[in-house]
Backbone bond lengths (Angstrom), bond angles and torsions (degrees), N, CA, C in turn:
res aa  C-N    CA-C-N  psi(-1)  N-CA   C-N-CA  omega(-1)  CA-C   N-CA-C  phi
1 X - - - 1.513 - - 1.567 106.12 -
2 X 1.180 118.86 122.82 1.533 125.69 177.95 1.542 110.89 -85.39
3 X 1.273 114.25 173.10 1.435 119.64 -171.17 1.499 101.19 -88.24
4 X 1.421 117.49 149.15 1.353 129.00 -173.22 1.612 101.26 -80.57
5 X 1.261 107.35 148.68 1.525 111.67 177.46 1.489 110.41 -73.34
6 X 1.344 115.15 140.31 1.434 121.90 -173.88 1.547 108.32 -65.67
7 X 1.412 116.32 132.81 1.507 120.53 -176.08 1.498 104.48 -117.24
8 X 1.188 113.56 151.02 1.563 121.57 172.82 1.420 113.95 -112.64
9 X 1.386 116.33 137.93 1.468 118.37 -178.36 1.509 108.54 -124.16
10 X 1.303 117.54 142.47 1.352 125.89 173.88 1.558 113.26 -64.82
11 X 1.387 113.55 160.82 1.570 108.06 174.35 1.448 115.08 -70.88
12 X 1.271 117.62 -20.51 1.465 117.72 172.26 1.590 115.91 -67.74
13 X 1.403 110.30 -35.50 1.463 113.49 177.14 1.544 112.45 -70.28
14 X 1.376 115.65 -34.70 1.394 121.84 -178.66 1.539 105.31 -69.96
15 X 1.294 119.50 -46.21 1.413 120.42 -176.88 1.526 112.90 -61.54
16 X 1.350 117.24 -35.06 1.512 124.55 177.78 1.527 108.82 -66.96
17 X 1.268 117.96 -43.43 1.440 118.85 174.04 1.469 117.19 -63.02
18 X 1.328 114.69 -40.73 1.562 119.76 174.95 1.582 109.95 -65.98
19 X 1.324 120.23 -35.51 1.384 122.69 176.26 1.508 106.30 -66.35
20 X 1.336 123.51 -44.57 1.438 121.29 -176.26 1.603 109.80 -61.57
21 X 1.257 117.89 -39.40 1.412 123.83 173.30 1.534 117.17 -53.62
22 X 1.321 107.87 -49.23 1.520 118.14 178.83 1.518 115.69 -72.50
23 X 1.331 115.85 -34.36 1.395 116.10 -169.87 1.494 112.42 -101.90
24 X 1.278 121.31 -23.13 1.433 126.33 -175.71 1.551 114.16 -78.30
25 X 1.428 113.42 -25.82 1.496 115.88 -177.81 1.591 111.18 85.00
26 X 1.416 117.76 -7.79 1.329 120.88 -179.89 1.502 111.31 -80.14
27 X 1.371 118.81 156.35 1.428 119.71 178.11 1.619 111.48 -74.51
28 X 1.212 111.30 162.29 1.441 118.65 -178.85 1.718 110.06 -59.36
29 X 1.285 115.83 -37.02 1.463 110.30 -177.94 1.610 112.23 -73.35
30 X 1.357 112.57 -29.60 1.360 112.98 175.83 1.428 121.22 -68.19
31 X 1.453 109.91 -39.38 1.537 119.67 174.29 1.535 107.72 -67.39
32 X 1.269 121.56 -35.02 1.445 124.72 -174.54 1.531 105.74 -69.75
33 X 1.457 115.64 -39.75 1.469 114.63 -179.28 1.481 112.98 -70.78
34 X 1.470 115.66 -34.39 1.502 118.18 177.87 1.477 111.37 -64.60
35 X 1.366 121.17 -36.89 1.428 123.76 -174.42 1.534 108.41 -92.12
36 X 1.316 122.31 -0.46 1.433 124.17 177.23 1.522 108.88 68.32
37 X 1.319 115.36 40.37 1.490 120.74 -179.15 1.554 108.37 -118.44
38 X 1.358 119.60 159.05 1.348 125.31 177.04 1.655 106.74 -77.93
39 X 1.321 110.09 144.64 1.544 109.49 -177.84 1.518 109.79 -68.85
40 X 1.241 118.89 -31.02 1.460 123.03 175.38 1.559 110.87 -55.81
41 X 1.309 120.12 -48.93 1.364 124.68 -175.14 1.540 110.68 -67.01
42 X 1.379 116.57 -41.54 1.471 117.95 -176.59 1.414 107.28 -73.34
43 X 1.362 124.32 -32.76 1.474 130.67 177.92 1.504 105.75 -60.00
44 X 1.273 118.65 -52.24 1.362 124.32 -177.19 1.597 113.35 -58.38
45 X 1.472 111.38 -45.34 1.464 116.00 176.99 1.574 113.71 -57.46
46 X 1.377 108.74 -43.98 1.499 116.31 178.36 1.521 113.30 -59.97
47 X 1.311 113.14 -46.88 1.582 120.39 173.38 1.448 114.01 -55.80
48 X 1.388 113.37 -43.89 1.561 115.19 -177.28 1.487 106.40 -71.58
49 X 1.289 123.53 -36.95 1.454 124.62 179.68 1.396 112.63 -61.60
50 X 1.319 117.33 -39.26 1.521 124.34 174.02 1.538 110.59 -60.55
51 X 1.433 120.33 -42.82 1.348 128.22 -178.85 1.605 104.50 -62.83
52 X 1.315 117.08 -52.90 1.437 123.21 -172.87 1.537 108.18 -63.71
53 X 1.276 119.43 -30.65 1.489 121.19 -178.03 1.457 109.35 -77.17
54 X 1.347 120.63 -33.50 1.493 122.67 -173.73 1.575 110.98 -131.64
55 X 1.303 112.88 61.96 1.530 123.01 178.58 1.486 110.66 -49.66
56 X 1.248 117.93 139.73 1.554 127.51 177.70 1.481 105.89 -133.31
57 X 1.404 112.03 130.65 1.482 115.42 179.80 1.592 114.59 -60.08
58 X 1.261 115.90 -28.77 1.492 115.93 -179.17 1.577 108.28 -102.84
59 X 1.309 120.04 0.08 1.470 121.68 -169.40 1.661 102.86 -91.98
60 X 1.371 109.33 -166.46 1.407 120.81 -178.11 1.559 109.21 -68.67
61 X 1.387 115.91 157.00 1.431 123.40 -170.89 1.553 106.75 -77.38
62 X 1.332 110.14 140.34 1.537 117.22 175.18 1.576 109.18 -72.21
63 X 1.301 116.77 168.93 1.409 119.39 177.02 1.672 113.25 -61.31
64 X 1.243 111.95 -35.77 1.544 114.75 175.88 1.390 111.59 -68.55
65 X 1.314 121.70 -40.94 1.454 127.08 173.69 1.569 113.60 -61.07
66 X 1.355 113.81 -46.22 1.558 117.29 169.80 1.493 115.47 -54.39
67 X 1.309 114.25 -47.83 1.522 116.57 -176.55 1.476 108.81 -62.83
68 X 1.394 120.52 -42.73 1.487 124.47 178.19 1.437 108.51 -57.07
69 X 1.396 120.42 -48.95 1.480 126.44 -178.02 1.609 107.69 -57.49
70 X 1.240 113.24 -47.84 1.483 118.91 178.22 1.526 113.74 -58.20
71 X 1.333 117.40 -39.19 1.517 115.54 173.70 1.333 116.96 -78.14
72 X 1.451 121.48 -27.99 1.366 121.22 174.67 1.516 112.97 -71.05
73 X 1.287 114.19 -37.88 1.500 116.64 174.20 1.479 117.18 -64.20
74 X 1.369 114.52 -30.81 1.547 122.79 176.05 1.509 105.00 -68.02
75 X 1.305 115.21 -50.74 1.498 122.40 -176.46 1.494 113.22 -59.88
76 X 1.275 113.32 -39.93 1.536 124.44 -176.81 1.612 107.44 -68.49
77 X 1.426 113.93 -37.68 1.408 118.17 177.66 1.545 110.31 -65.65
78 X 1.277 115.30 -46.45 1.472 121.34 177.85 1.455 111.18 -53.95
79 X 1.355 110.68 -54.65 1.554 116.19 -177.33 1.582 113.06 -57.95
80 X 1.202 117.31 -31.44 1.492 123.40 178.64 1.525 107.87 -70.62
81 X 1.287 115.80 -46.26 1.470 122.40 178.53 1.592 109.12 -56.28
82 X 1.247 112.07 -49.12 1.525 117.27 -174.02 1.605 105.62 -71.73
83 X 1.289 120.51 -32.54 1.531 123.22 175.55 1.562 109.49 -62.37
84 X 1.437 109.36 -44.71 1.484 109.55 -174.93 1.545 107.83 -78.07
85 X 1.269 124.81 -25.82 1.419 125.69 176.22 1.647 109.07 -66.08
86 X 1.353 113.50 -41.85 1.450 119.92 178.70 1.500 112.33 -67.48
87 X 1.235 120.13 -32.40 1.489 126.46 179.39 1.516 106.81 -70.06
88 X 1.313 117.07 -44.15 1.392 119.13 179.63 1.579 112.25 -66.26
89 X 1.323 110.78 -42.16 1.411 115.13 -179.57 1.555 113.45 -58.96
90 X 1.421 114.23 -43.22 1.372 125.59 -174.13 1.613 107.19 -64.66
91 X 1.349 110.54 -38.57 1.544 117.51 179.23 1.414 108.00 -66.02
92 X 1.361 119.34 -42.64 1.456 122.55 -175.10 1.458 109.82 -66.68
93 X 1.350 116.63 -42.09 1.541 113.54 -176.61 1.541 111.78 -81.03
94 X 1.328 118.40 -18.10 1.520 123.24 171.20 1.490 111.30 -67.44
95 X 1.333 118.75 -32.35 1.401 125.39 -179.14 1.517 109.32 -80.25
96 X 1.310 118.76 -34.65 1.452 121.88 175.23 1.470 111.69 -66.61
97 X 1.306 122.09 -33.06 1.467 123.86 -174.77 1.553 110.24 -67.76
98 X 1.332 120.02 -28.22 1.444 119.08 -171.88 1.545 113.13 -90.59
């Protein structure tokens, strides 16, 4: 049995799955099976929804905070690459002048 192809879900689809877990009274494994999801994914969505509903300053990051962190890390990486490129260019032109 091979690995299943990675699927992507919208925030609305995730919220609907979490709502089904909370309102149906069914267990996470049963809802996951009904929706053709992995238990692990659904369990993580429910856990993250609980974090988002009750944010804590010292607790885990909310979805909004995680997204901001992703964006800042991506920007930081880009800025480091630009800085490194400029350092190399400056060194190249400094050698050329002599």
